[in-house]
Steps between C-alpha positions, in 0.01 A plus 500: 500500500450772232804686376553832682699726268622713793623217723521166319839380383592406145788320336626532144665185375661351193366141499665377180705587197594327176848535353433527127852570377851540639646848471844349440503286185814323625308340789439145386268334752427705808440861593545671838217758518432706809226738613556841660191678630439839658190648664423833666168571667332804653521360854878544506490879465616574855782243484584465130612156384508276195356151527761290318518134408746287305455141390728292274385197302791271409498260205186605313456357153365702210119464461466391863232644730614555858202479738577603857369348822208661678416849383828555316792743513402786732528844341311691769341445840309366669403843629253780434651740245295812571399701192709294259790263451740533207708206383778426255614153392824418320619162370863447410707205384838414646757225543667674795486407870147595606599588858745757368234636266260552790751706696598700190136580426437635852810723479392635160144567624611693806754703303259593222210564741718754675601662170138522387390647832226239537469555874421868453263426214297252708494739797360773272179295463500461118234318301527146372618610154808669648587189704459274196726732300773497767479120532527469122817709502645303792424169327656612172812610685528168686454309172775709340741442787436125490550499123847650548572198724412258221129435563223531240166671545204273423198701608378795702165653585361752746167638614281617788201353680262758646274471803211726402357295215192275483741208537769636737858410401359265229477221760424150372623588154793358308693652213730344242781685329709358217788591276737294283681359804250433779133490590431616856186480717430758772222449754341726763339326797354579841743334741554565870821296531760366261485123458871451566558322168726767356735775609333798672563847368781698658440859605788718383489818709574818307 
């Protein structure tokens, strides 16, 4: 069935990453990286929310590539985004209890989202650039809060995928991003249902 930009669902995933270097030089053998991802689409204008996901990866050696089952770590979807979907991805490194980190992250997101007035911004029907900018600020704040709790930032990136292009939402394309610490792959696919191989995104109501 051909892709229908107005009705077909997409998913944005992170299928693999390579840990190139530990942020903490005192870590001898293993690192404890984790992924935090955010997404906001146009379809959530009437009931503003942030699609959030968190995934820890215990005991990862330097220069190891972590390849995930199925389509990978789910950043967004599966759903139809409307005009656009904006995403932000953050990777941190920690030796703390990952369950506690997950709860801390959600509290920080909700607090900062309120302070930034994200709900009102989404409801005002802004363009994709404004949503990317607000996600970038939210991600930087979350990274800073986690750093004060002893974690190290490894990587972050953000961007938007638009519907009204010759290739809507860049479906069937993959992108690689790299810095001194990690190399990350991000993939956009047409997908009606998640494959159940990873954690689904959580909708944080604003």
